[in-house]
N, C-alpha and C positions, 0 to 999 in steps of 0.2 A: 625303789618304788616308782620314781619318775620315768625310769627306763621302761619298766613294765607297762605303764600307762601309755607311753608312746608306741610300744609294740602292739598293744591291744587296739589302740586307735588306728594304727596303720593297717592292721588286719581288717578292722571294721570298714575302713575306707576302701580297701581292696575288694572286700566282699560287696560293697555298694556299687563299685565300678563294674563288677561282673554281672550283677542282676539284670541289666538291660539285654544281655546276650541270651537269657532264658526265653523259651517260647512264650509269647503272650497268650493269655486265655481269650477265647471268643467272647465278644461283648454281650451276646444274647444266647439263651438256651445253653447255659454252661454245662460242662461235663462230657468227657469222652471225645472231644475234638482233637484232631491232629492238624497242625499247620500244613498248608498245601501251597505250592508255587506253580500254578499252571502257566504255560507259555501264552503269548498273545500276538496278534497281528494288528497293526495300526490301519484303520480304514479312513481315507480322506476322499470324499466324492463331492462334486459340485464346488460350492464355495466353502466347504469344510476344511479346516486345517488343524493339525495337532502339533503342539510343541510340548513334549514331555507330558505333563498332566494338565495342560491348558488346552481346552477344546473350544473352537470358534467356528461359528457360521457367520460369515461376513456379509451375506446378501439378505435381501428382504423378499426373495422370490417365494411365491406360494405354489410353485410347480417344480417338477423335477426332483431328483434325489439330492439332498443336501445332508452330508454326513461327516462327522468328525468323532471317531470312536476307537476304543480298543475292543477287540473280539478275542475271547479266551478259549482255551481248550474245551473240546466236547467231552461230556461224561454221560453215562447211561445207567449207572447204579449208585446206590448209597445216598447219603445226605450231604449236601454241599452248602456252605455258608460263604456269602460275599459280604464284605464290609468296606465302606468308603464314605468319605465326607465330601460334599460339594459346596462351593460358594459361587453364586452367580455374581460376576463383577460388572456386567452390563447386559441389558436386555431391552432391545427395541421391538422384538417380536413377541410371539406367544405360541403356546402349544408345542413345546419342544420336548422330546423324549430324552431323559437323562440316564436312566438305568433300564436295561432290558434283560429278561431271561428268554432266550429263544428255545423253541421246541423243534422236534423233528420236521414238523410241517410248516414252520414259520414262527412269527411272533407269538409268544405265549403270555408273557406279562411285560407290559411296558409302563414304566413310571414316567409321567410327563409333568411339565410345569406350565401354567398359564401366567401371563403378565398379571401381577397382583399377588403372586405367591401360592396359588392353589396347586397342590400336587394331586394328580388323579391317575387312575388306571385308564389307559387308552382303550382297552377292550371293555366296553360298557360305560365308561365315563364316570365311575364312582369316585368320589372324593376320598383321597388317602389321608391328607393332612393339609394344613394351611401354614403360612408364615415363611415360605421359601422365597423371601424377597431379596432384592439385590443387596449384597453385602453380608447376608446372614449365612452362617455355616450350618448345614444340615447333615446329620449322619444317617446313612441308609444301610440296613442289613437285610439281605434276603436269604432265606433258608429253604432250600428245595430238597424235600424228601421224596425221591423218585418213587412213583407208585402210590403216594399218599397225599401230601399237601405241600403247597408253596406258600411261605409266610413272609410278609414284609413288615419290617420294623422301621419306624422313623424316630430318631433320637432315643432309641432303646425301648420304645413302646410299640406293641403289636398293633398294626393298623389294617392289615388285610390278610385273609386266608382264602386260598382257592385250591381246588383239587389239582393234583399233579400226576397225570397218567404215566404209565410206563413207556417212556420215549427217551431219546437222546436230547440233551440240553447243553446250552453254553451261555455264559454271562457276557454282557457288553455294557460299557458305560461311556459317557462323553456327551455329545449333543447331536441330535438327529431330528430333522423336521418331520413331524407327523403329517398325515394326509391333509389335515385341516390347519396346519400351522405354517409359520414363516419366521425367519430370523429377522434381524441379527441377534446373536447372543454370544457371550463369552462366559465360560464356566470353568472353574479351577477345581480339580479333584485332589484329594489328599488321603493319607492313611489307608491305602488300598491293601486289604488282607483277605486271605481265603483260608478256609478250614474244611475238613471232610471227616466223615465217620461212617 
């Protein structure tokens, strides 16, 4: 009997060790998602630097291009979900874009942060959420259904919906000085995942 218990226990442990290898489900809008691994290019412009998933704008310049980002593969059909969490570790500036969905003709949706923790849409200035203060981890999901809608979730709650015309799109995240913003800022991203359907 003791031998049988040990065998069952070993099988349960082995099964537990195998579970993390299974594809994780999308955090929002469950059902029908397939994990996707798009390639990316690192973009470092001006005082922007990238060290793996740490993105830094080291200057306080309010002019010129200051960028530290990952730019992912372009897509033009289907529904695509991005997920990632960011934590601002230092911020002397304000109005820095953290997550972008680019369209065929340029910026389509830019999620930016102001000093004090307000997250807002750069196009139009609408508040998306609050509480993105230094040291706080915030999860971002964007779901872009090409030809229908683009939806933004903060910590699992739907915060913004806008139309998504039939165009090509790509995802970017990191730190980018908006036209009215300035650094410095250091932001660490984690848990980056993509799905499509």
